[in-house]
FIKOLBA-212597 format. One record per residue (C-alpha): x, y, z; residue in three letters; chain. Coordinates in steps of 0.5 Angstrom, whole numbers. Layout:
N
atom px:X, py:Y, pz:Z, aa:Ala, ch:A
...
***
This chain:
254
atom px:-190, py:-43, pz:-91, aa:Unk, ch:A
atom px:-189, py:-39, pz:-97, aa:Unk, ch:A
atom px:-194, py:-37, pz:-102, aa:Unk, ch:A
atom px:-194, py:-40, pz:-109, aa:Unk, ch:A
atom px:-196, py:-37, pz:-115, aa:Unk, ch:A
atom px:-202, py:-41, pz:-115, aa:Unk, ch:A
atom px:-203, py:-39, pz:-107, aa:Unk, ch:A
atom px:-203, py:-32, pz:-109, aa:Unk, ch:A
atom px:-208, py:-33, pz:-115, aa:Unk, ch:A
atom px:-213, py:-37, pz:-110, aa:Unk, ch:A
atom px:-212, py:-31, pz:-105, aa:Unk, ch:A
atom px:-214, py:-26, pz:-110, aa:Unk, ch:A
atom px:-220, py:-30, pz:-112, aa:Unk, ch:A
atom px:-222, py:-30, pz:-105, aa:Unk, ch:A
atom px:-221, py:-22, pz:-104, aa:Unk, ch:A
atom px:-226, py:-21, pz:-110, aa:Unk, ch:A
atom px:-231, py:-26, pz:-107, aa:Unk, ch:A
atom px:-230, py:-22, pz:-100, aa:Unk, ch:A
atom px:-231, py:-15, pz:-103, aa:Unk, ch:A
atom px:-238, py:-18, pz:-106, aa:Unk, ch:A
atom px:-240, py:-20, pz:-99, aa:Unk, ch:A
atom px:-239, py:-28, pz:-99, aa:Unk, ch:A
atom px:-238, py:-30, pz:-92, aa:Unk, ch:A
atom px:-235, py:-37, pz:-94, aa:Unk, ch:A
atom px:-230, py:-34, pz:-98, aa:Unk, ch:A
atom px:-228, py:-29, pz:-91, aa:Unk, ch:A
atom px:-228, py:-35, pz:-87, aa:Unk, ch:A
atom px:-223, py:-39, pz:-92, aa:Unk, ch:A
atom px:-219, py:-33, pz:-93, aa:Unk, ch:A
atom px:-218, py:-32, pz:-85, aa:Unk, ch:A
atom px:-217, py:-39, pz:-84, aa:Unk, ch:A
atom px:-212, py:-40, pz:-89, aa:Unk, ch:A
atom px:-208, py:-34, pz:-86, aa:Unk, ch:A
atom px:-208, py:-37, pz:-79, aa:Unk, ch:A
atom px:-206, py:-44, pz:-82, aa:Unk, ch:A
atom px:-201, py:-45, pz:-88, aa:Unk, ch:A
atom px:-200, py:-37, pz:-89, aa:Unk, ch:A
atom px:-199, py:-35, pz:-82, aa:Unk, ch:A
atom px:-192, py:-32, pz:-84, aa:Unk, ch:A
atom px:-195, py:-28, pz:-89, aa:Unk, ch:A
atom px:-199, py:-24, pz:-84, aa:Unk, ch:A
atom px:-198, py:-17, pz:-84, aa:Unk, ch:A
atom px:-202, py:-12, pz:-80, aa:Unk, ch:A
atom px:-206, py:-10, pz:-85, aa:Unk, ch:A
atom px:-208, py:-17, pz:-87, aa:Unk, ch:A
atom px:-209, py:-18, pz:-79, aa:Unk, ch:A
atom px:-214, py:-13, pz:-79, aa:Unk, ch:A
atom px:-218, py:-16, pz:-85, aa:Unk, ch:A
atom px:-218, py:-23, pz:-82, aa:Unk, ch:A
atom px:-221, py:-20, pz:-76, aa:Unk, ch:A
atom px:-226, py:-16, pz:-80, aa:Unk, ch:A
atom px:-228, py:-22, pz:-84, aa:Unk, ch:A
atom px:-230, py:-26, pz:-77, aa:Unk, ch:A
atom px:-234, py:-20, pz:-75, aa:Unk, ch:A
atom px:-238, py:-20, pz:-81, aa:Unk, ch:A
atom px:-239, py:-27, pz:-81, aa:Unk, ch:A
atom px:-241, py:-26, pz:-74, aa:Unk, ch:A
atom px:-246, py:-20, pz:-75, aa:Unk, ch:A
atom px:-249, py:-25, pz:-80, aa:Unk, ch:A
atom px:-250, py:-30, pz:-75, aa:Unk, ch:A
atom px:-244, py:-35, pz:-75, aa:Unk, ch:A
atom px:-242, py:-36, pz:-68, aa:Unk, ch:A
atom px:-236, py:-40, pz:-70, aa:Unk, ch:A
atom px:-233, py:-34, pz:-72, aa:Unk, ch:A
atom px:-234, py:-31, pz:-65, aa:Unk, ch:A
atom px:-230, py:-37, pz:-63, aa:Unk, ch:A
atom px:-225, py:-36, pz:-68, aa:Unk, ch:A
atom px:-225, py:-28, pz:-65, aa:Unk, ch:A
atom px:-224, py:-31, pz:-58, aa:Unk, ch:A
atom px:-218, py:-35, pz:-59, aa:Unk, ch:A
atom px:-215, py:-29, pz:-63, aa:Unk, ch:A
atom px:-216, py:-24, pz:-57, aa:Unk, ch:A
atom px:-214, py:-30, pz:-52, aa:Unk, ch:A
atom px:-207, py:-32, pz:-55, aa:Unk, ch:A
atom px:-206, py:-25, pz:-58, aa:Unk, ch:A
atom px:-205, py:-28, pz:-65, aa:Unk, ch:A
atom px:-203, py:-22, pz:-70, aa:Unk, ch:A
atom px:-207, py:-17, pz:-66, aa:Unk, ch:A
atom px:-206, py:-14, pz:-59, aa:Unk, ch:A
atom px:-208, py:-19, pz:-53, aa:Unk, ch:A
atom px:-215, py:-18, pz:-50, aa:Unk, ch:A
atom px:-218, py:-23, pz:-45, aa:Unk, ch:A
atom px:-224, py:-19, pz:-44, aa:Unk, ch:A
atom px:-226, py:-19, pz:-51, aa:Unk, ch:A
atom px:-224, py:-26, pz:-51, aa:Unk, ch:A
atom px:-229, py:-28, pz:-46, aa:Unk, ch:A
atom px:-234, py:-24, pz:-49, aa:Unk, ch:A
atom px:-233, py:-28, pz:-56, aa:Unk, ch:A
atom px:-233, py:-34, pz:-52, aa:Unk, ch:A
atom px:-240, py:-33, pz:-49, aa:Unk, ch:A
atom px:-243, py:-31, pz:-55, aa:Unk, ch:A
atom px:-240, py:-38, pz:-58, aa:Unk, ch:A
atom px:-243, py:-42, pz:-53, aa:Unk, ch:A
atom px:-250, py:-40, pz:-56, aa:Unk, ch:A
atom px:-248, py:-44, pz:-62, aa:Unk, ch:A
atom px:-252, py:-49, pz:-65, aa:Unk, ch:A
atom px:-246, py:-53, pz:-68, aa:Unk, ch:A
atom px:-244, py:-58, pz:-62, aa:Unk, ch:A
atom px:-236, py:-57, pz:-64, aa:Unk, ch:A
atom px:-236, py:-50, pz:-63, aa:Unk, ch:A
atom px:-240, py:-50, pz:-57, aa:Unk, ch:A
atom px:-236, py:-55, pz:-54, aa:Unk, ch:A
atom px:-230, py:-51, pz:-55, aa:Unk, ch:A
atom px:-233, py:-45, pz:-53, aa:Unk, ch:A
atom px:-235, py:-48, pz:-46, aa:Unk, ch:A
atom px:-227, py:-50, pz:-46, aa:Unk, ch:A
atom px:-224, py:-44, pz:-47, aa:Unk, ch:A
atom px:-229, py:-40, pz:-43, aa:Unk, ch:A
atom px:-227, py:-45, pz:-37, aa:Unk, ch:A
atom px:-220, py:-42, pz:-38, aa:Unk, ch:A
atom px:-222, py:-35, pz:-37, aa:Unk, ch:A
atom px:-225, py:-37, pz:-31, aa:Unk, ch:A
atom px:-219, py:-41, pz:-28, aa:Unk, ch:A
atom px:-213, py:-37, pz:-30, aa:Unk, ch:A
atom px:-217, py:-30, pz:-29, aa:Unk, ch:A
atom px:-213, py:-26, pz:-34, aa:Unk, ch:A
atom px:-216, py:-19, pz:-33, aa:Unk, ch:A
atom px:-222, py:-22, pz:-30, aa:Unk, ch:A
atom px:-223, py:-25, pz:-23, aa:Unk, ch:A
atom px:-222, py:-32, pz:-22, aa:Unk, ch:A
atom px:-228, py:-36, pz:-21, aa:Unk, ch:A
atom px:-227, py:-44, pz:-20, aa:Unk, ch:A
atom px:-234, py:-46, pz:-19, aa:Unk, ch:A
atom px:-235, py:-42, pz:-26, aa:Unk, ch:A
atom px:-229, py:-45, pz:-29, aa:Unk, ch:A
atom px:-231, py:-52, pz:-27, aa:Unk, ch:A
atom px:-238, py:-52, pz:-29, aa:Unk, ch:A
atom px:-235, py:-49, pz:-36, aa:Unk, ch:A
atom px:-230, py:-55, pz:-36, aa:Unk, ch:A
atom px:-236, py:-60, pz:-35, aa:Unk, ch:A
atom px:-240, py:-58, pz:-40, aa:Unk, ch:A
atom px:-235, py:-60, pz:-45, aa:Unk, ch:A
atom px:-232, py:-66, pz:-41, aa:Unk, ch:A
atom px:-239, py:-69, pz:-42, aa:Unk, ch:A
atom px:-237, py:-69, pz:-49, aa:Unk, ch:A
atom px:-230, py:-72, pz:-48, aa:Unk, ch:A
atom px:-226, py:-66, pz:-50, aa:Unk, ch:A
atom px:-219, py:-67, pz:-48, aa:Unk, ch:A
atom px:-217, py:-60, pz:-46, aa:Unk, ch:A
atom px:-223, py:-60, pz:-41, aa:Unk, ch:A
atom px:-222, py:-67, pz:-38, aa:Unk, ch:A
atom px:-215, py:-65, pz:-37, aa:Unk, ch:A
atom px:-217, py:-58, pz:-34, aa:Unk, ch:A
atom px:-222, py:-62, pz:-29, aa:Unk, ch:A
atom px:-216, py:-66, pz:-27, aa:Unk, ch:A
atom px:-212, py:-60, pz:-25, aa:Unk, ch:A
atom px:-218, py:-58, pz:-21, aa:Unk, ch:A
atom px:-218, py:-65, pz:-17, aa:Unk, ch:A
atom px:-210, py:-65, pz:-17, aa:Unk, ch:A
atom px:-210, py:-58, pz:-13, aa:Unk, ch:A
atom px:-217, py:-58, pz:-10, aa:Unk, ch:A
atom px:-220, py:-52, pz:-13, aa:Unk, ch:A
atom px:-227, py:-52, pz:-12, aa:Unk, ch:A
atom px:-227, py:-60, pz:-11, aa:Unk, ch:A
atom px:-224, py:-63, pz:-6, aa:Unk, ch:A
atom px:-217, py:-65, pz:-7, aa:Unk, ch:A
atom px:-216, py:-72, pz:-10, aa:Unk, ch:A
atom px:-210, py:-74, pz:-14, aa:Unk, ch:A
atom px:-212, py:-81, pz:-16, aa:Unk, ch:A
atom px:-218, py:-77, pz:-19, aa:Unk, ch:A
atom px:-214, py:-72, pz:-22, aa:Unk, ch:A
atom px:-209, py:-78, pz:-25, aa:Unk, ch:A
atom px:-216, py:-81, pz:-28, aa:Unk, ch:A
atom px:-218, py:-75, pz:-32, aa:Unk, ch:A
atom px:-211, py:-74, pz:-35, aa:Unk, ch:A
atom px:-211, py:-81, pz:-37, aa:Unk, ch:A
atom px:-218, py:-80, pz:-40, aa:Unk, ch:A
atom px:-216, py:-74, pz:-43, aa:Unk, ch:A
atom px:-210, py:-77, pz:-47, aa:Unk, ch:A
atom px:-215, py:-83, pz:-49, aa:Unk, ch:A
atom px:-218, py:-77, pz:-53, aa:Unk, ch:A
atom px:-213, py:-74, pz:-57, aa:Unk, ch:A
atom px:-209, py:-77, pz:-63, aa:Unk, ch:A
atom px:-201, py:-77, pz:-63, aa:Unk, ch:A
atom px:-201, py:-70, pz:-67, aa:Unk, ch:A
atom px:-206, py:-66, pz:-63, aa:Unk, ch:A
atom px:-202, py:-60, pz:-60, aa:Unk, ch:A
atom px:-206, py:-61, pz:-53, aa:Unk, ch:A
atom px:-202, py:-68, pz:-52, aa:Unk, ch:A
atom px:-196, py:-65, pz:-50, aa:Unk, ch:A
atom px:-200, py:-62, pz:-44, aa:Unk, ch:A
atom px:-203, py:-68, pz:-42, aa:Unk, ch:A
atom px:-197, py:-72, pz:-43, aa:Unk, ch:A
atom px:-193, py:-67, pz:-38, aa:Unk, ch:A
atom px:-198, py:-68, pz:-33, aa:Unk, ch:A
atom px:-198, py:-75, pz:-33, aa:Unk, ch:A
atom px:-190, py:-75, pz:-33, aa:Unk, ch:A
atom px:-190, py:-71, pz:-27, aa:Unk, ch:A
atom px:-195, py:-75, pz:-23, aa:Unk, ch:A
atom px:-190, py:-81, pz:-25, aa:Unk, ch:A
atom px:-184, py:-78, pz:-23, aa:Unk, ch:A
atom px:-186, py:-75, pz:-16, aa:Unk, ch:A
atom px:-192, py:-81, pz:-15, aa:Unk, ch:A
atom px:-198, py:-76, pz:-15, aa:Unk, ch:A
atom px:-204, py:-80, pz:-15, aa:Unk, ch:A
atom px:-200, py:-87, pz:-16, aa:Unk, ch:A
atom px:-193, py:-90, pz:-15, aa:Unk, ch:A
atom px:-187, py:-87, pz:-18, aa:Unk, ch:A
atom px:-185, py:-90, pz:-24, aa:Unk, ch:A
atom px:-179, py:-87, pz:-27, aa:Unk, ch:A
atom px:-179, py:-90, pz:-34, aa:Unk, ch:A
atom px:-187, py:-88, pz:-35, aa:Unk, ch:A
atom px:-184, py:-81, pz:-33, aa:Unk, ch:A
atom px:-179, py:-81, pz:-38, aa:Unk, ch:A
atom px:-183, py:-83, pz:-43, aa:Unk, ch:A
atom px:-189, py:-78, pz:-42, aa:Unk, ch:A
atom px:-184, py:-72, pz:-41, aa:Unk, ch:A
atom px:-180, py:-74, pz:-47, aa:Unk, ch:A
atom px:-187, py:-73, pz:-51, aa:Unk, ch:A
atom px:-188, py:-67, pz:-47, aa:Unk, ch:A
atom px:-182, py:-64, pz:-49, aa:Unk, ch:A
atom px:-182, py:-66, pz:-57, aa:Unk, ch:A
atom px:-190, py:-63, pz:-57, aa:Unk, ch:A
atom px:-188, py:-57, pz:-54, aa:Unk, ch:A
atom px:-182, py:-55, pz:-59, aa:Unk, ch:A
atom px:-188, py:-56, pz:-64, aa:Unk, ch:A
atom px:-192, py:-52, pz:-61, aa:Unk, ch:A
atom px:-187, py:-46, pz:-60, aa:Unk, ch:A
atom px:-186, py:-47, pz:-68, aa:Unk, ch:A
atom px:-193, py:-46, pz:-69, aa:Unk, ch:A
atom px:-193, py:-40, pz:-65, aa:Unk, ch:A
atom px:-197, py:-42, pz:-59, aa:Unk, ch:A
atom px:-196, py:-36, pz:-54, aa:Unk, ch:A
atom px:-196, py:-40, pz:-48, aa:Unk, ch:A
atom px:-191, py:-46, pz:-50, aa:Unk, ch:A
atom px:-184, py:-43, pz:-49, aa:Unk, ch:A
atom px:-186, py:-41, pz:-41, aa:Unk, ch:A
atom px:-187, py:-49, pz:-40, aa:Unk, ch:A
atom px:-181, py:-51, pz:-44, aa:Unk, ch:A
atom px:-176, py:-50, pz:-38, aa:Unk, ch:A
atom px:-180, py:-54, pz:-33, aa:Unk, ch:A
atom px:-181, py:-60, pz:-37, aa:Unk, ch:A
atom px:-174, py:-60, pz:-39, aa:Unk, ch:A
atom px:-172, py:-60, pz:-31, aa:Unk, ch:A
atom px:-177, py:-66, pz:-30, aa:Unk, ch:A
atom px:-174, py:-69, pz:-36, aa:Unk, ch:A
atom px:-167, py:-68, pz:-33, aa:Unk, ch:A
atom px:-169, py:-71, pz:-26, aa:Unk, ch:A
atom px:-172, py:-77, pz:-29, aa:Unk, ch:A
atom px:-166, py:-78, pz:-34, aa:Unk, ch:A
atom px:-162, py:-78, pz:-28, aa:Unk, ch:A
atom px:-166, py:-83, pz:-24, aa:Unk, ch:A
atom px:-166, py:-88, pz:-29, aa:Unk, ch:A
atom px:-158, py:-87, pz:-30, aa:Unk, ch:A
atom px:-157, py:-88, pz:-23, aa:Unk, ch:A
atom px:-162, py:-94, pz:-22, aa:Unk, ch:A
atom px:-158, py:-97, pz:-28, aa:Unk, ch:A
atom px:-151, py:-95, pz:-25, aa:Unk, ch:A
atom px:-149, py:-90, pz:-30, aa:Unk, ch:A
atom px:-149, py:-84, pz:-26, aa:Unk, ch:A
atom px:-141, py:-84, pz:-25, aa:Unk, ch:A
atom px:-140, py:-88, pz:-32, aa:Unk, ch:A
atom px:-137, py:-84, pz:-38, aa:Unk, ch:A
atom px:-141, py:-86, pz:-44, aa:Unk, ch:A
***
């Protein structure tokens, strides 16, 4: 979104407040550029965003540690650094704010689950996810589902995995970015009969949601979404082919 004259004036006011050490202005400035004005971010502004969060963190705001962790994990405006991300997520788990703490445990779970630049540790990943899952965090719930599906740290149990996927789906709104990740997993289970009887129509429904949601995530510059799209589309094409075959449409020209 391009800045209007009013937006530019608002930014200038925030910059003046930042110069005087206003922590709320620092947070608002950073969040505006990460949200509405991400197209306007230059290397100089990116450095200022990081500096704002670092200053807030030094002042004791542990939600800033969560924000810094997310920036380094996703490589948003700055070089990706998973070790720094892990360090900041660990700091954020000490927050008194429940929402910050829940997301910090969830994101720390991702660090241990995927082992990006650190050793994979399934036990620590599971424990991190569980800390957030008991608070019904959808991301943590579906990742626990993954751990049951593949037998990582826990005994492989595809029905339990599917149960956690459904629980996760019940915790998200239609416009929540994580909805596409959950829908992709349920669609895959329905397509191949993982933890359930095959259900091609459910697969088609869920994988269509996953494809649309992934397009939106790519538009929002999610750093991992583009690599997931081809697999979703392959499964979606397979589901469509099976539906058309069931309906006797395979050899017809429409």
